[in-house]
C-alpha atoms as an extended CHARMM CRD file, in Angstrom:
* protein
*
       109  EXT
         1         1  UNK       CA            -21.9890000000     -112.7320000000      -65.8710000000  PROA      1               0.0000000000
         2         2  UNK       CA            -20.6110000000     -114.9200000000      -63.1230000000  PROA      2               0.0000000000
         3         3  UNK       CA            -18.3610000000     -117.8830000000      -63.9210000000  PROA      3               0.0000000000
         4         4  UNK       CA            -18.2750000000     -121.2090000000      -62.0790000000  PROA      4               0.0000000000
         5         5  UNK       CA            -15.3480000000     -119.9760000000      -59.9580000000  PROA      5               0.0000000000
         6         6  UNK       CA            -17.5730000000     -117.0150000000      -58.8700000000  PROA      6               0.0000000000
         7         7  UNK       CA            -15.5000000000     -114.4570000000      -60.8060000000  PROA      7               0.0000000000
         8         8  UNK       CA            -17.2700000000     -111.8980000000      -63.0020000000  PROA      8               0.0000000000
         9         9  UNK       CA            -16.8150000000     -111.3100000000      -66.7110000000  PROA      9               0.0000000000
        10        10  UNK       CA            -18.3670000000     -109.1310000000      -69.3900000000  PROA      10              0.0000000000
        11        11  UNK       CA            -20.9040000000     -110.8550000000      -71.5980000000  PROA      11              0.0000000000
        12        12  UNK       CA            -20.1430000000     -111.2880000000      -75.2910000000  PROA      12              0.0000000000
        13        13  UNK       CA            -22.3140000000     -109.6910000000      -77.9520000000  PROA      13              0.0000000000
        14        14  UNK       CA            -23.7480000000     -113.0360000000      -79.0830000000  PROA      14              0.0000000000
        15        15  UNK       CA            -24.7170000000     -113.8110000000      -75.4690000000  PROA      15              0.0000000000
        16        16  UNK       CA            -26.5520000000     -110.5100000000      -75.1960000000  PROA      16              0.0000000000
        17        17  UNK       CA            -28.4060000000     -111.0960000000      -78.4640000000  PROA      17              0.0000000000
        18        18  UNK       CA            -29.4810000000     -114.5230000000      -77.2200000000  PROA      18              0.0000000000
        19        19  UNK       CA            -30.5540000000     -113.0400000000      -73.8890000000  PROA      19              0.0000000000
        20        20  UNK       CA            -32.7530000000     -110.3450000000      -75.4540000000  PROA      20              0.0000000000
        21        21  UNK       CA            -33.9740000000     -112.6530000000      -78.2390000000  PROA      21              0.0000000000
        22        22  UNK       CA            -32.3450000000     -110.7240000000      -81.1130000000  PROA      22              0.0000000000
        23        23  UNK       CA            -34.1190000000     -107.4410000000      -80.2950000000  PROA      23              0.0000000000
        24        24  UNK       CA            -32.4490000000     -104.1350000000      -81.1300000000  PROA      24              0.0000000000
        25        25  UNK       CA            -29.8180000000     -103.7510000000      -78.3930000000  PROA      25              0.0000000000
        26        26  UNK       CA            -29.9100000000      -99.9230000000      -78.2690000000  PROA      26              0.0000000000
        27        27  UNK       CA            -33.7000000000      -99.8840000000      -78.0490000000  PROA      27              0.0000000000
        28        28  UNK       CA            -33.6270000000     -102.5800000000      -75.3600000000  PROA      28              0.0000000000
        29        29  UNK       CA            -31.1880000000     -100.5440000000      -73.2610000000  PROA      29              0.0000000000
        30        30  UNK       CA            -33.2530000000      -97.3640000000      -73.6270000000  PROA      30              0.0000000000
        31        31  UNK       CA            -36.4320000000      -99.1690000000      -72.5710000000  PROA      31              0.0000000000
        32        32  UNK       CA            -34.7040000000     -100.6370000000      -69.5310000000  PROA      32              0.0000000000
        33        33  UNK       CA            -33.2520000000      -97.1880000000      -68.6990000000  PROA      33              0.0000000000
        34        34  UNK       CA            -36.7720000000      -95.6910000000      -68.7130000000  PROA      34              0.0000000000
        35        35  UNK       CA            -38.0110000000      -98.4860000000      -66.4430000000  PROA      35              0.0000000000
        36        36  UNK       CA            -35.0620000000      -98.0180000000      -64.0640000000  PROA      36              0.0000000000
        37        37  UNK       CA            -35.6390000000      -94.2380000000      -63.9950000000  PROA      37              0.0000000000
        38        38  UNK       CA            -39.1540000000      -94.7510000000      -62.6640000000  PROA      38              0.0000000000
        39        39  UNK       CA            -37.8910000000      -97.2720000000      -60.1240000000  PROA      39              0.0000000000
        40        40  UNK       CA            -35.2170000000      -94.9380000000      -58.7550000000  PROA      40              0.0000000000
        41        41  UNK       CA            -37.5260000000      -91.9060000000      -58.7210000000  PROA      41              0.0000000000
        42        42  UNK       CA            -39.9720000000      -93.8270000000      -56.4870000000  PROA      42              0.0000000000
        43        43  UNK       CA            -37.2110000000      -94.6230000000      -53.9740000000  PROA      43              0.0000000000
        44        44  UNK       CA            -36.8910000000      -92.9270000000      -50.6040000000  PROA      44              0.0000000000
        45        45  UNK       CA            -34.6840000000      -89.8030000000      -50.7460000000  PROA      45              0.0000000000
        46        46  UNK       CA            -32.1240000000      -91.3720000000      -48.3870000000  PROA      46              0.0000000000
        47        47  UNK       CA            -31.3540000000      -94.3430000000      -50.6680000000  PROA      47              0.0000000000
        48        48  UNK       CA            -27.9860000000      -94.2400000000      -52.4350000000  PROA      48              0.0000000000
        49        49  UNK       CA            -29.2590000000      -94.5800000000      -56.0450000000  PROA      49              0.0000000000
        50        50  UNK       CA            -31.6910000000      -91.6880000000      -55.4980000000  PROA      50              0.0000000000
        51        51  UNK       CA            -28.9780000000      -89.5150000000      -53.9480000000  PROA      51              0.0000000000
        52        52  UNK       CA            -26.6230000000      -90.2250000000      -56.8450000000  PROA      52              0.0000000000
        53        53  UNK       CA            -29.3580000000      -89.5520000000      -59.4130000000  PROA      53              0.0000000000
        54        54  UNK       CA            -30.1470000000      -86.1460000000      -57.9450000000  PROA      54              0.0000000000
        55        55  UNK       CA            -26.5110000000      -85.2100000000      -57.2360000000  PROA      55              0.0000000000
        56        56  UNK       CA            -25.1160000000      -82.2780000000      -59.1930000000  PROA      56              0.0000000000
        57        57  UNK       CA            -21.3210000000      -82.0310000000      -59.4920000000  PROA      57              0.0000000000
        58        58  UNK       CA            -19.8960000000      -78.8350000000      -58.0320000000  PROA      58              0.0000000000
        59        59  UNK       CA            -16.1970000000      -79.2380000000      -58.7900000000  PROA      59              0.0000000000
        60        60  UNK       CA            -14.4680000000      -77.7360000000      -61.8040000000  PROA      60              0.0000000000
        61        61  UNK       CA            -15.0830000000      -79.5780000000      -65.0270000000  PROA      61              0.0000000000
        62        62  UNK       CA            -12.5310000000      -81.0140000000      -67.3880000000  PROA      62              0.0000000000
        63        63  UNK       CA            -11.5450000000      -79.0920000000      -70.4780000000  PROA      63              0.0000000000
        64        64  UNK       CA            -14.2260000000      -79.1160000000      -73.1400000000  PROA      64              0.0000000000
        65        65  UNK       CA            -17.9530000000      -79.4700000000      -72.7240000000  PROA      65              0.0000000000
        66        66  UNK       CA            -19.4930000000      -81.1160000000      -69.6980000000  PROA      66              0.0000000000
        67        67  UNK       CA            -20.2090000000      -84.8210000000      -69.9970000000  PROA      67              0.0000000000
        68        68  UNK       CA            -23.8010000000      -85.8840000000      -70.2430000000  PROA      68              0.0000000000
        69        69  UNK       CA            -25.2670000000      -87.2470000000      -67.0650000000  PROA      69              0.0000000000
        70        70  UNK       CA            -27.3810000000      -90.4140000000      -67.0690000000  PROA      70              0.0000000000
        71        71  UNK       CA            -30.5030000000      -88.4940000000      -66.1070000000  PROA      71              0.0000000000
        72        72  UNK       CA            -30.1270000000      -86.1830000000      -69.1280000000  PROA      72              0.0000000000
        73        73  UNK       CA            -30.0960000000      -89.1400000000      -71.5290000000  PROA      73              0.0000000000
        74        74  UNK       CA            -33.1210000000      -90.6340000000      -69.8010000000  PROA      74              0.0000000000
        75        75  UNK       CA            -35.0100000000      -87.3320000000      -69.9020000000  PROA      75              0.0000000000
        76        76  UNK       CA            -34.2880000000      -87.0490000000      -73.6360000000  PROA      76              0.0000000000
        77        77  UNK       CA            -35.7320000000      -90.5310000000      -74.2250000000  PROA      77              0.0000000000
        78        78  UNK       CA            -38.8750000000      -89.6720000000      -72.2550000000  PROA      78              0.0000000000
        79        79  UNK       CA            -39.1870000000      -86.3540000000      -74.0900000000  PROA      79              0.0000000000
        80        80  UNK       CA            -38.8910000000      -88.0800000000      -77.4970000000  PROA      80              0.0000000000
        81        81  UNK       CA            -41.8700000000      -90.2050000000      -76.4980000000  PROA      81              0.0000000000
        82        82  UNK       CA            -43.8650000000      -87.0280000000      -75.8270000000  PROA      82              0.0000000000
        83        83  UNK       CA            -44.3800000000      -87.6390000000      -72.1130000000  PROA      83              0.0000000000
        84        84  UNK       CA            -44.9520000000      -84.4790000000      -70.0950000000  PROA      84              0.0000000000
        85        85  UNK       CA            -44.6220000000      -84.1620000000      -66.3200000000  PROA      85              0.0000000000
        86        86  UNK       CA            -42.7880000000      -87.5040000000      -66.1690000000  PROA      86              0.0000000000
        87        87  UNK       CA            -41.5460000000      -86.9040000000      -62.6130000000  PROA      87              0.0000000000
        88        88  UNK       CA            -45.1300000000      -86.8760000000      -61.3870000000  PROA      88              0.0000000000
        89        89  UNK       CA            -46.1410000000      -89.8550000000      -63.5390000000  PROA      89              0.0000000000
        90        90  UNK       CA            -43.3020000000      -92.0870000000      -62.3690000000  PROA      90              0.0000000000
        91        91  UNK       CA            -44.6220000000      -91.9210000000      -58.8050000000  PROA      91              0.0000000000
        92        92  UNK       CA            -47.5730000000      -94.0650000000      -59.9150000000  PROA      92              0.0000000000
        93        93  UNK       CA            -46.1670000000      -97.5260000000      -60.5850000000  PROA      93              0.0000000000
        94        94  UNK       CA            -49.0310000000      -98.7040000000      -62.8210000000  PROA      94              0.0000000000
        95        95  UNK       CA            -48.9210000000      -95.5430000000      -64.9390000000  PROA      95              0.0000000000
        96        96  UNK       CA            -45.1350000000      -95.8040000000      -65.3410000000  PROA      96              0.0000000000
        97        97  UNK       CA            -45.4440000000      -99.4590000000      -66.3120000000  PROA      97              0.0000000000
        98        98  UNK       CA            -47.8150000000      -98.3710000000      -69.0750000000  PROA      98              0.0000000000
        99        99  UNK       CA            -45.2630000000      -95.8060000000      -70.2460000000  PROA      99              0.0000000000
       100       100  UNK       CA            -42.5470000000      -98.4520000000      -70.2430000000  PROA      100             0.0000000000
       101       101  UNK       CA            -44.7410000000     -100.7880000000      -72.2860000000  PROA      101             0.0000000000
       102       102  UNK       CA            -45.4890000000      -97.9470000000      -74.7010000000  PROA      102             0.0000000000
       103       103  UNK       CA            -41.7340000000      -97.3780000000      -75.0640000000  PROA      103             0.0000000000
       104       104  UNK       CA            -41.3980000000     -100.9120000000      -76.4240000000  PROA      104             0.0000000000
       105       105  UNK       CA            -43.5590000000     -100.0560000000      -79.4110000000  PROA      105             0.0000000000
       106       106  UNK       CA            -42.2740000000      -96.4890000000      -79.7640000000  PROA      106             0.0000000000
       107       107  UNK       CA            -39.1940000000      -95.7120000000      -81.8260000000  PROA      107             0.0000000000
       108       108  UNK       CA            -36.9660000000      -94.4630000000      -78.9960000000  PROA      108             0.0000000000
       109       109  UNK       CA            -33.7410000000      -94.5500000000      -81.0310000000  PROA      109             0.0000000000
């Protein structure tokens, strides 16, 4: 959120609840993540968000298990909804919008 002096600050929890009209915050984030996934997948391959989404780290990992990537979490959400061949479906904007709307009624948690 931007202040009057044009500096940025993190929104408070009560501000977020007001913004999303008291909806479940986790569910709201997952729905928005599914919508954003379709948006990025439709982008041209030279755009920065698409490059970052498809990038696979090649360096050595830190001790312990590898950290989950954003795409893995998004794929799990789509899989929980029972959507197959999602990469093909997200190319069609109207079809992906229908999936996003279905995610609102589906228990994605």
